[in-house]
N, C-alpha and C positions, 0 to 999 in steps of 0.2 A: 095381919100377916106374920107368922113366927120369923123371928130373923135368929140366926146363930153365928156367932163370931167363927172366922177361918181358924182351921186348925190341921196342921201337917200331921197325917197319920202314918207315913211310910215314906222314909227317905234312903237314898243309896248311902252305903258305909264307904269311909275313906278309901281311897284305892290308890295302888302303886302299880304304873304301868312302864313301858319301855318306850321311846320316841319312835313315832311311827305306828303306833297300835291306834286301834280305834275303842273309844270310851263312851259310854251310854250312861248319864246318872237319870234317875226317876225319884219324883217329889209329888205324891198323891196328897191332896188336901181335903177336907170337906168343909162344910158351912152353906149358909141359906141368906141371902143369894148364894149360888155357886162360886166360890172364889178364882179368880184370876191367880195363875200360878206363873212367876218370871224368875228365870235364873240371871244372876250377874257374876261377874269374874271380879272378885275382889283385890286380885294382886296384882294386876296391870299397873303400868308406871304413872299413867295419868289419872290414876284414881280408881275408879269402878266403871268396868266396861259392861255394857249390857249385851246379854248373850242369846236367851231366848225366852220367847212368851208361850210357854209349853209346859206341859208336866217332865215330857223327855227333852234332856240334853243331850244330843248327839255330837260328838268330836271325833272327825276320821283323820288319821295320820297326823295324831298329836304333837305339837312341837315343844321343845323345852320351855319355851316362854309363854305356854299355856298350863304350866304347872301352877299351884297355889290354891286359895282358898275360894269354893263357888258357893255363892248365897242364893238360897232359895225362898222366894217370899210368897206368901199367900194372902190376898187381899180382896176383900168385898164392902168394904166401906161401912161395915157394922161396927167394925172395933178397929184396933191396931193390927197390923198384918202380922201374922205369924212367921216368924223366920229361924231358918235354919241352915247350918253350914256343912258342906263336904270339901274335903282336901284332896287333891290330885297331886301326886308325885310323880314326874316324870324323869326315868331314868336315860342317862345318854352317855355314851364313852367321851373318855378325856379330850380335851384339845388343850395345847398349850398355849395359853395367852400372853404370857410374858416370859423372854429368856435373854438376858443380856451377856454380851462378851464384857469382859472386865480387864482393864489395864491397872497393874500393881508393880511396884519393884522388889527385887529380892531383898528379903529379910523382913518386909512389911506382911501384914495380916491382909488375904484376899479372899472375897466372898463372892461365889456364883450363886445367883436366884434363878429359881424356875417354877412360874406360877401355871397350874392347871386348872381348869373349869371341870367338873364332872359330878354325875349323881349317879351311884353313890360316890362318895369322896376319893380320888385317886391316890393309890399309893405309889410311892417314889422310888426309883432306883437310878444310882449314878455310876456310870462306868469311864474309865479312861481306856480307848482302845477296846479290847475285849476283857479288861479286867473290872470287874465288879468292886466297886469302892465301899469300905465301911467307917464308921467313927472309931478312931484311934489307931487307923491305919497311916503310919507316916506324918503323924500330927495332923489328921484331918478331924473333922466333925461335921455330921449329917444331921440335919434337924428337920422335921416335918411338923408343920403347923397348920392344920387345916389343908387348904388348897396352895400353900406354898412350901418348897423345900429349898434349903439353902447347904451348899458345901462349902465349909470355911478351911480355909489354910491359914493356920497360926503365924508361921514364918515361912514364906513363900522362897524356894529354892530355884535354881534354873531348872531343874527336871519336872518341876510341877508346870511349866508352861506346856501349852498345847490343848488340844480339843478334848472335851468332854462331852458327854451324852447324858442327858436327863431322860428318864423314860417314867411316864404316867400311865397307870393300868388301873382298870376296875373290872367287874365281872363283864362287862360290856364290849371291852376292847382295849387297846392301847396305841399310844404316842410317844413320840420322842423328838427329842431336839437337840442339836449340836451347839455347845456353848465353848468360848476359847478364852483362855487365861493367858494372857500376854504382857510383856514388858516393856520397858521405856525402849522406844527406837524401833520396836517391830511394826512390821508394814503388815496391817491387817486390811483386805480388802482393797489395797493400792495406796491407803492412806498411812502415813508416818506418824505413829503415835507421839514420838519424841516432838515434834513441832507443834504437837497440841499442847504437850506438857509444858512447853516454854510460856505458852500464853495463859498457864492456869486453867487449862480446861480438861475435862474427861470425854474421852470419846467412849459412847455406847453404840452397841448394835443391836438390831433386833433378829427374830429367827430367819428372816429372809436377807440378812445383812445390808438392810437400809439404813445408813446410819445417821444421826442426829446428834448434835452438841447439846449438853445440858449443862447449864450452868450451874 
């Protein structure tokens, strides 16, 4: 009886979709005996996730953690399986994953940091009240590197203290977080920072003003 090694003849191209969309991947293979076709998700955190034992892989309401490489394997025990890969990119709007209040004395260097997860990568803007900030304005520097944006004060003055807004934007939407630059003795969320400073501790806060002590 004639046997033919498995061969993938047609497979879907790489695809980019918005979160919540439906995706269907196709993998057609020939061989004798007829090969078994399976799909696996290669980008899951615990290694390789089995997804489907079928030529079609259907994902409805796709989530961001379902992005990555999917491997189609055609196997019929005649020879080694034929394997091909398809990449799915899932776009989603920004969400700010880290934004901490910072305490610094007058005359010192102060840095506010804002971290946002997004696909495509978010663009950042900084505001104080209604004024958009820019590098070179009153000794400020804004640096955007990937998913992190920093606002640096090279020589903090009293007028620099207050609330700042970090805005992260991509084509699917935007989000913002309020971050406070404060000085010694300032009371932030009912906690006096001077008492923390005496113990040589920094006080840091999250987006939701849940505070913790970082050594």
